[in-house]
N, C-alpha and C positions, 0 to 999 in steps of 0.2 A: 603708130608703130612703137616698138620698144627701143629705148635709148639706154645704152649701158656705157659706163666708164670704169676704168680700172686705174688704180694708182699704185706705184711701187715706192715704198719708203726705204731709203738706204739706212742701214743700221737702226731699223725700227725698234728692235728690242732694247736698244740703249737709250731710247727717247722716253720710255715709259717710267713714271714714278713707281716706286715700290708700294705695296699695300700698306696702309697706315697702321695696321695692327700687328705688323711684324718688323723685326729688325734683323738685318743681315750684316755680317762682318766677314772680312777676308784678310788673309795675310798680305803684306805689301809685296808687289812683284819684285823679282830679282833686280838689283840695281837701283831700286827706289830708296832714296836716303830719307831716313826718319830721324830727326834730331831729338824728339821728345823722349822716347824710351826704346829700349831693346830688350826683349822682343816686344812687338806690339801688333795690333790689328787695326784695320780701317773699317769704319762704318759706311756702308753703301747708302747713297742718297737716291740713286736711280738703278734701274735694272741693268744687268750685264748679259751679253750673250754667253751661254754656257751654264747659267744657273737655272735650276729647275723651274723657278717661278717666272722666268722671262716671258714665255709665251702668254701665260695668264695675265701678267701685268700689262703687256701690250694690248691684249684682247679687251681687257676692262677699260683701258684708256681710250682706245678707238671706239668702243661701243658707247661710252659716255659722250664722247664728242659727236658721234653721228646721231645719237638720240636727241641731243640738244639742237641739232640742225634739222630736225623733222623727219629723219629716217625711222623706219619701223623694222624690227628684227623679224625675219621670216620664221614662221612656226616650224616649217620643215627643216630649215637649216639656219641656226642662230648666227652663223658666220656671214650670212647674207643680209645686207641692209637695203631696204627698198623705200623709194619715195614715189608716191602716187600723186601726179599733178592732174588737177581737174581742168580739162580744156573747155573753153567757153562754147565751142560749137557742138559739143556732145552732151549737153545737159538734158536730162529727162524731166519732163513736166508732169 
């Protein structure tokens, strides 16, 4: 039979690192005290919900993780990861 599992990650977009080839900066949120300089910007180390790159950063992060664990991306739907386990009773000789 087919065994499927689904996982839901809370704040998944905030867990993904940014792409190595781009740098993103943001203005400090209201109420955030910055002693270094005024005005200033903050360099992001991880993705944030609301930035355009958040979905792609998370997708690349989860794909890399799943591929290293033996999953294969579906050709019809790249968002679907599949693991095919060979059962000992169904071997063809």
